[in-house]
Jmol script that loads the backbone (N, CA, C; Angstrom):
load data "model"
ATOM      1  N   MET A   1     282.929 114.506  29.910  1.00  0.00           N
ATOM      2  CA  MET A   1     283.461 115.724  30.561  1.00  0.00           C
ATOM      3  C   MET A   1     284.930 116.116  30.494  1.00  0.00           C
ATOM      4  N   LYS A   2     285.081 117.237  31.178  1.00  0.00           N
ATOM      5  CA  LYS A   2     286.828 117.457  31.039  1.00  0.00           C
ATOM      6  C   LYS A   2     287.393 117.158  32.457  1.00  0.00           C
ATOM      7  N   SER A   3     288.809 116.593  32.588  1.00  0.00           N
ATOM      8  CA  SER A   3     289.483 116.164  33.344  1.00  0.00           C
ATOM      9  C   SER A   3     289.060 116.591  34.863  1.00  0.00           C
ATOM     10  N   TRP A   4     289.621 118.107  34.942  1.00  0.00           N
ATOM     11  CA  TRP A   4     288.972 118.905  35.854  1.00  0.00           C
ATOM     12  C   TRP A   4     287.667 118.804  36.870  1.00  0.00           C
ATOM     13  N   GLN A   5     286.639 118.088  35.965  1.00  0.00           N
ATOM     14  CA  GLN A   5     285.216 118.095  35.982  1.00  0.00           C
ATOM     15  C   GLN A   5     285.369 116.502  36.816  1.00  0.00           C
ATOM     16  N   ILE A   6     285.689 115.987  36.248  1.00  0.00           N
ATOM     17  CA  ILE A   6     285.800 114.318  36.674  1.00  0.00           C
ATOM     18  C   ILE A   6     286.473 114.024  38.475  1.00  0.00           C
ATOM     19  N   VAL A   7     287.666 114.881  38.448  1.00  0.00           N
ATOM     20  CA  VAL A   7     288.706 114.989  39.698  1.00  0.00           C
ATOM     21  C   VAL A   7     287.363 115.293  40.304  1.00  0.00           C
ATOM     22  N   ARG A   8     286.718 116.488  40.439  1.00  0.00           N
ATOM     23  CA  ARG A   8     285.977 117.444  41.475  1.00  0.00           C
ATOM     24  C   ARG A   8     284.547 116.368  41.542  1.00  0.00           C
ATOM     25  N   LEU A   9     284.169 115.643  40.694  1.00  0.00           N
ATOM     26  CA  LEU A   9     283.133 114.577  40.964  1.00  0.00           C
ATOM     27  C   LEU A   9     283.054 113.472  41.559  1.00  0.00           C
ATOM     28  N   VAL A  10     284.655 112.854  41.489  1.00  0.00           N
ATOM     29  CA  VAL A  10     285.203 111.976  42.163  1.00  0.00           C
ATOM     30  C   VAL A  10     285.596 112.323  43.667  1.00  0.00           C
ATOM     31  N   ALA A  11     285.991 113.555  43.612  1.00  0.00           N
ATOM     32  CA  ALA A  11     286.355 113.936  45.083  1.00  0.00           C
ATOM     33  C   ALA A  11     285.506 114.192  45.764  1.00  0.00           C
ATOM     34  N   GLY A  12     284.226 114.813  45.468  1.00  0.00           N
ATOM     35  CA  GLY A  12     283.077 114.856  45.947  1.00  0.00           C
ATOM     36  C   GLY A  12     281.969 113.963  46.641  1.00  0.00           C
ATOM     37  N   THR A  13     282.088 112.752  45.829  1.00  0.00           N
ATOM     38  CA  THR A  13     281.663 111.317  45.964  1.00  0.00           C
ATOM     39  C   THR A  13     282.362 111.183  46.671  1.00  0.00           C
ATOM     40  N   PHE A  14     283.867 110.750  46.974  1.00  0.00           N
ATOM     41  CA  PHE A  14     284.761 110.233  47.847  1.00  0.00           C
ATOM     42  C   PHE A  14     284.566 110.970  49.158  1.00  0.00           C
ATOM     43  N   ILE A  15     284.283 112.061  49.267  1.00  0.00           N
ATOM     44  CA  ILE A  15     284.500 112.801  50.718  1.00  0.00           C
ATOM     45  C   ILE A  15     282.865 112.254  51.288  1.00  0.00           C
ATOM     46  N   LEU A  16     281.841 112.777  50.454  1.00  0.00           N
ATOM     47  CA  LEU A  16     279.982 112.234  50.859  1.00  0.00           C
ATOM     48  C   LEU A  16     280.325 111.054  51.423  1.00  0.00           C
ATOM     49  N   LEU A  17     280.868 109.995  50.897  1.00  0.00           N
ATOM     50  CA  LEU A  17     280.781 108.580  51.277  1.00  0.00           C
ATOM     51  C   LEU A  17     281.258 108.483  52.358  1.00  0.00           C
ATOM     52  N   SER A  18     282.596 108.703  52.514  1.00  0.00           N
ATOM     53  CA  SER A  18     283.459 108.439  53.572  1.00  0.00           C
ATOM     54  C   SER A  18     282.909 109.042  54.923  1.00  0.00           C
ATOM     55  N   LEU A  19     281.966 110.324  54.752  1.00  0.00           N
ATOM     56  CA  LEU A  19     281.618 110.945  55.946  1.00  0.00           C
ATOM     57  C   LEU A  19     280.136 110.335  56.134  1.00  0.00           C
ATOM     58  N   ALA A  20     279.796 109.233  55.097  1.00  0.00           N
ATOM     59  CA  ALA A  20     278.682 108.628  55.201  1.00  0.00           C
ATOM     60  C   ALA A  20     278.766 107.565  56.369  1.00  0.00           C
ATOM     61  N   LEU A  21     279.958 107.040  55.725  1.00  0.00           N
ATOM     62  CA  LEU A  21     280.708 105.512  56.364  1.00  0.00           C
ATOM     63  C   LEU A  21     281.377 105.977  58.030  1.00  0.00           C
ATOM     64  N   GLY A  22     281.606 106.624  58.217  1.00  0.00           N
ATOM     65  CA  GLY A  22     282.545 107.460  59.157  1.00  0.00           C
ATOM     66  C   GLY A  22     281.751 108.101  60.292  1.00  0.00           C
ATOM     67  N   ILE A  23     280.707 108.554  60.054  1.00  0.00           N
ATOM     68  CA  ILE A  23     279.689 108.975  61.157  1.00  0.00           C
ATOM     69  C   ILE A  23     278.538 107.956  61.771  1.00  0.00           C
ATOM     70  N   GLU A  24     278.923 108.417  63.223  1.00  0.00           N
ATOM     71  CA  GLU A  24     277.876 107.306  63.696  1.00  0.00           C
ATOM     72  C   GLU A  24     276.379 107.431  63.906  1.00  0.00           C
ATOM     73  N   GLY A  25     275.694 108.446  63.163  1.00  0.00           N
ATOM     74  CA  GLY A  25     274.728 108.813  63.340  1.00  0.00           C
ATOM     75  C   GLY A  25     274.186 108.074  61.859  1.00  0.00           C
ATOM     76  N   SER A  26     275.063 107.960  60.793  1.00  0.00           N
ATOM     77  CA  SER A  26     274.642 107.495  59.797  1.00  0.00           C
ATOM     78  C   SER A  26     274.147 105.921  59.473  1.00  0.00           C
ATOM     79  N   PRO A  27     272.747 105.929  58.479  1.00  0.00           N
ATOM     80  CA  PRO A  27     272.544 104.497  58.804  1.00  0.00           C
ATOM     81  C   PRO A  27     273.631 103.690  58.124  1.00  0.00           C
ATOM     82  N   ILE A  28     274.593 103.482  57.464  1.00  0.00           N
ATOM     83  CA  ILE A  28     275.703 103.306  56.980  1.00  0.00           C
ATOM     84  C   ILE A  28     276.985 103.357  57.447  1.00  0.00           C
ATOM     85  N   PHE A  29     276.856 103.531  58.483  1.00  0.00           N
ATOM     86  CA  PHE A  29     278.261 103.942  59.281  1.00  0.00           C
ATOM     87  C   PHE A  29     278.947 102.320  59.362  1.00  0.00           C
ATOM     88  N   VAL A  30     280.245 102.370  59.143  1.00  0.00           N
ATOM     89  CA  VAL A  30     280.900 101.080  59.417  1.00  0.00           C
ATOM     90  C   VAL A  30     282.037 101.404  60.701  1.00  0.00           C
ATOM     91  N   SER A  31     282.801 102.800  60.436  1.00  0.00           N
ATOM     92  CA  SER A  31     283.849 103.196  61.115  1.00  0.00           C
ATOM     93  C   SER A  31     284.157 104.564  61.292  1.00  0.00           C
ATOM     94  N   PRO A  32     284.659 104.897  62.408  1.00  0.00           N
ATOM     95  CA  PRO A  32     285.224 106.451  62.535  1.00  0.00           C
ATOM     96  C   PRO A  32     286.395 106.382  61.823  1.00  0.00           C
ATOM     97  N   TRP A  33     286.955 105.528  61.392  1.00  0.00           N
ATOM     98  CA  TRP A  33     288.323 105.628  60.569  1.00  0.00           C
ATOM     99  C   TRP A  33     288.290 105.804  59.656  1.00  0.00           C
ATOM    100  N   TRP A  34     286.955 106.421  58.452  1.00  0.00           N
ATOM    101  CA  TRP A  34     286.592 106.464  57.376  1.00  0.00           C
ATOM    102  C   TRP A  34     286.441 108.036  57.305  1.00  0.00           C
ATOM    103  N   LEU A  35     287.017 108.637  58.420  1.00  0.00           N
ATOM    104  CA  LEU A  35     287.056 109.986  58.454  1.00  0.00           C
ATOM    105  C   LEU A  35     288.293 110.473  58.280  1.00  0.00           C
ATOM    106  N   ALA A  36     289.552 109.511  58.197  1.00  0.00           N
ATOM    107  CA  ALA A  36     290.491 109.633  57.684  1.00  0.00           C
ATOM    108  C   ALA A  36     290.718 109.707  56.151  1.00  0.00           C
ATOM    109  N   PHE A  37     289.492 109.140  55.374  1.00  0.00           N
ATOM    110  CA  PHE A  37     289.679 109.010  54.040  1.00  0.00           C
ATOM    111  C   PHE A  37     289.193 110.597  53.885  1.00  0.00           C
ATOM    112  N   THR A  38     288.268 111.251  54.534  1.00  0.00           N
ATOM    113  CA  THR A  38     287.570 112.144  54.588  1.00  0.00           C
ATOM    114  C   THR A  38     288.937 113.526  54.357  1.00  0.00           C
ATOM    115  N   ALA A  39     289.559 113.463  55.493  1.00  0.00           N
ATOM    116  CA  ALA A  39     290.958 114.126  55.623  1.00  0.00           C
ATOM    117  C   ALA A  39     291.751 114.189  54.464  1.00  0.00           C
ATOM    118  N   PHE A  40     292.121 113.046  53.692  1.00  0.00           N
ATOM    119  CA  PHE A  40     293.234 112.673  52.753  1.00  0.00           C
ATOM    120  C   PHE A  40     292.706 113.220  51.660  1.00  0.00           C
ATOM    121  N   VAL A  41     291.073 113.290  51.195  1.00  0.00           N
ATOM    122  CA  VAL A  41     290.907 113.706  50.057  1.00  0.00           C
ATOM    123  C   VAL A  41     290.858 115.141  50.265  1.00  0.00           C
ATOM    124  N   GLY A  42     290.857 115.730  51.166  1.00  0.00           N
ATOM    125  CA  GLY A  42     290.732 117.057  51.584  1.00  0.00           C
ATOM    126  C   GLY A  42     292.071 117.817  51.320  1.00  0.00           C
ATOM    127  N   SER A  43     292.899 117.037  52.276  1.00  0.00           N
ATOM    128  CA  SER A  43     294.392 117.336  51.939  1.00  0.00           C
ATOM    129  C   SER A  43     295.077 117.416  50.450  1.00  0.00           C
ATOM    130  N   ASN A  44     294.311 116.229  49.972  1.00  0.00           N
ATOM    131  CA  ASN A  44     294.909 116.464  48.101  1.00  0.00           C
ATOM    132  C   ASN A  44     294.340 117.626  47.389  1.00  0.00           C
ATOM    133  N   LEU A  45     293.367 118.097  48.071  1.00  0.00           N
ATOM    134  CA  LEU A  45     292.619 119.132  47.032  1.00  0.00           C
ATOM    135  C   LEU A  45     293.544 120.008  47.514  1.00  0.00           C
ATOM    136  N   LEU A  46     293.469 120.586  48.996  1.00  0.00           N
ATOM    137  CA  LEU A  46     294.160 121.793  49.462  1.00  0.00           C
ATOM    138  C   LEU A  46     295.827 121.748  48.330  1.00  0.00           C
ATOM    139  N   GLN A  47     296.320 120.521  48.121  1.00  0.00           N
ATOM    140  CA  GLN A  47     297.295 120.631  47.576  1.00  0.00           C
ATOM    141  C   GLN A  47     297.654 120.713  46.568  1.00  0.00           C
ATOM    142  N   SER A  48     296.499 120.237  45.797  1.00  0.00           N
ATOM    143  CA  SER A  48     295.841 120.585  44.232  1.00  0.00           C
ATOM    144  C   SER A  48     296.269 121.939  43.921  1.00  0.00           C
ATOM    145  N   ALA A  49     295.387 122.354  44.795  1.00  0.00           N
ATOM    146  CA  ALA A  49     295.069 124.092  44.582  1.00  0.00           C
ATOM    147  C   ALA A  49     296.478 125.272  44.683  1.00  0.00           C
ATOM    148  N   LEU A  50     297.364 124.098  45.672  1.00  0.00           N
ATOM    149  CA  LEU A  50     298.167 125.361  45.933  1.00  0.00           C
ATOM    150  C   LEU A  50     299.431 125.113  45.273  1.00  0.00           C
ATOM    151  N   THR A  51     299.488 124.104  44.309  1.00  0.00           N
ATOM    152  CA  THR A  51     300.636 123.467  43.755  1.00  0.00           C
ATOM    153  C   THR A  51     300.273 123.376  41.836  1.00  0.00           C
ATOM    154  N   LYS A  52     298.541 123.518  41.744  1.00  0.00           N
ATOM    155  CA  LYS A  52     298.293 123.382  40.378  1.00  0.00           C
ATOM    156  C   LYS A  52     298.613 122.073  39.752  1.00  0.00           C
ATOM    157  N   TRP A  53     299.077 121.009  40.458  1.00  0.00           N
ATOM    158  CA  TRP A  53     299.204 119.618  40.081  1.00  0.00           C
ATOM    159  C   TRP A  53     298.179 118.270  40.934  1.00  0.00           C
ATOM    160  N   CYS A  54     297.603 118.029  39.778  1.00  0.00           N
ATOM    161  CA  CYS A  54     296.743 116.951  40.877  1.00  0.00           C
ATOM    162  C   CYS A  54     297.037 115.478  39.754  1.00  0.00           C
ATOM    163  N   LEU A  55     297.657 114.347  41.166  1.00  0.00           N
ATOM    164  CA  LEU A  55     298.041 112.972  40.416  1.00  0.00           C
ATOM    165  C   LEU A  55     296.780 112.319  39.504  1.00  0.00           C
ATOM    166  N   MET A  56     295.692 112.505  40.279  1.00  0.00           N
ATOM    167  CA  MET A  56     294.637 112.034  39.280  1.00  0.00           C
ATOM    168  C   MET A  56     294.060 112.887  37.871  1.00  0.00           C
ATOM    169  N   GLU A  57     294.245 114.109  38.098  1.00  0.00           N
ATOM    170  CA  GLU A  57     294.390 114.515  36.847  1.00  0.00           C
ATOM    171  C   GLU A  57     295.057 114.173  35.571  1.00  0.00           C
ATOM    172  N   SER A  58     296.325 113.918  35.646  1.00  0.00           N
ATOM    173  CA  SER A  58     297.337 113.711  34.925  1.00  0.00           C
ATOM    174  C   SER A  58     297.328 112.032  34.414  1.00  0.00           C
ATOM    175  N   ILE A  59     296.840 111.370  35.698  1.00  0.00           N
ATOM    176  CA  ILE A  59     295.997 109.643  34.925  1.00  0.00           C
ATOM    177  C   ILE A  59     295.003 109.779  33.815  1.00  0.00           C
ATOM    178  N   LEU A  60     294.075 111.049  34.392  1.00  0.00           N
ATOM    179  CA  LEU A  60     293.196 110.862  33.409  1.00  0.00           C
ATOM    180  C   LEU A  60     293.334 111.039  32.168  1.00  0.00           C
ATOM    181  N   ARG A  61     294.330 112.150  32.355  1.00  0.00           N
ATOM    182  CA  ARG A  61     294.849 112.790  30.712  1.00  0.00           C
ATOM    183  C   ARG A  61     295.671 111.608  30.111  1.00  0.00           C
ATOM    184  N   LYS A  62     296.311 110.734  30.638  1.00  0.00           N
ATOM    185  CA  LYS A  62     296.923 110.046  29.778  1.00  0.00           C
ATOM    186  C   LYS A  62     295.816 108.895  29.296  1.00  0.00           C
ATOM    187  N   PHE A  63     294.861 108.402  30.179  1.00  0.00           N
ATOM    188  CA  PHE A  63     293.617 107.716  29.555  1.00  0.00           C
ATOM    189  C   PHE A  63     292.582 108.443  28.208  1.00  0.00           C
ATOM    190  N   GLY A  64     293.308 110.053  27.829  1.00  0.00           N
ATOM    191  CA  GLY A  64     292.460 110.611  26.763  1.00  0.00           C
ATOM    192  C   GLY A  64     291.318 111.267  27.298  1.00  0.00           C
ATOM    193  N   VAL A  65     291.631 111.502  28.545  1.00  0.00           N
ATOM    194  CA  VAL A  65     290.251 112.116  28.586  1.00  0.00           C
ATOM    195  C   VAL A  65     290.967 114.036  28.383  1.00  0.00           C
ATOM    196  N   GLN A  66     290.147 114.802  28.087  1.00  0.00           N
ATOM    197  CA  GLN A  66     290.404 115.944  27.643  1.00  0.00           C
ATOM    198  C   GLN A  66     290.439 116.907  28.546  1.00  0.00           C
ATOM    199  N   PRO A  67     291.656 117.825  29.041  1.00  0.00           N
ATOM    200  CA  PRO A  67     292.054 118.817  29.659  1.00  0.00           C
ATOM    201  C   PRO A  67     291.005 119.776  29.413  1.00  0.00           C
ATOM    202  N   GLY A  68     290.416 120.636  30.778  1.00  0.00           N
ATOM    203  CA  GLY A  68     289.838 121.832  30.616  1.00  0.00           C
ATOM    204  C   GLY A  68     290.439 123.364  30.929  1.00  0.00           C
ATOM    205  N   CYS A  69     289.550 124.045  30.897  1.00  0.00           N
ATOM    206  CA  CYS A  69     290.015 125.429  30.897  1.00  0.00           C
ATOM    207  C   CYS A  69     289.774 126.288  31.745  1.00  0.00           C
TER     208      CYS A  69
END
end "model"
wireframe off; spacefill off
backbone 0.3
color backbone group
């Protein structure tokens, strides 16, 4: 996988997991504060789209993951 694919995979996983942990109707509900993590991930995706820079992608590249086009 390319670095941009891993970033999107991890972001999607974090969003779905934090929604499951933060919505009261969920069978694995913990606290509504998990929705703040959902907002954090979403704001980082927005920032990445506007600035064309993503910290996680930079870290993945340092670990040797190939950048994508």
